[in-house]
C-alpha positions, 0 to 999 in steps of 0.5 A: 800585554804584548809578549816580547816572544812572541812579539819577535816569533812574529818578526822572524815569521814576517820576515821568513815570508817576505824572502820565499815571495822574494824568493817566487817560491809561492807554495812555501809561501802559502804554507805560513798562511792560515787555513781563513785567511783574510786580504784586503786587497781589493785585487784578490778575488774571494769567495768564501762560499767557494774556497779558503782565503789562502788559496784565493790568496795562492791563486792571486799571486801564482795568476798574470796579474801578478807575473811581476811580482814573480819575477821581483827582487824584494828586500825589507828595510823595514820592520816593526813588531808589535805581538800578533802584528808586524809591518814591514817597509820593502822595495819590491824591484819589478821588471816594470818599476820599481815598488815601495810596498807596506804591508800589514799583517797579522799573525795568530797561532804561528800563522799569517791569519790577515794582510794590507798593503799599500803599494807606490811606484818609486818615481825615476827622480824624488824631489828631495834627498831622503829617498824611498827607503 
């Protein structure tokens, strides 16, 4: 059964995570991740025998391959929340170009414990009047 209170708490926690990420507050963002956090992003190197998923994701976000994200402006455009699952459609403006992203988070006990993402470059010209967001 879906809990409206839990759904709203999870929605707010994910929006706080997006805000911290957009402010390049990697440490603050990482505080919101559970110790057993799992990222499904194929670029996040994670050997569970040597480090936690939370630390692997923090290392990824702090590393050279994510520098463009640390310099980005992030704006949440749409949020969908249902109990432990929250999806956020964001506009990520990086120095290398804009991205449209959808991040799906699973939460447990007030922490983000799982993450999936889909990333799409925003083209300079869109062949319809609807835009990307």
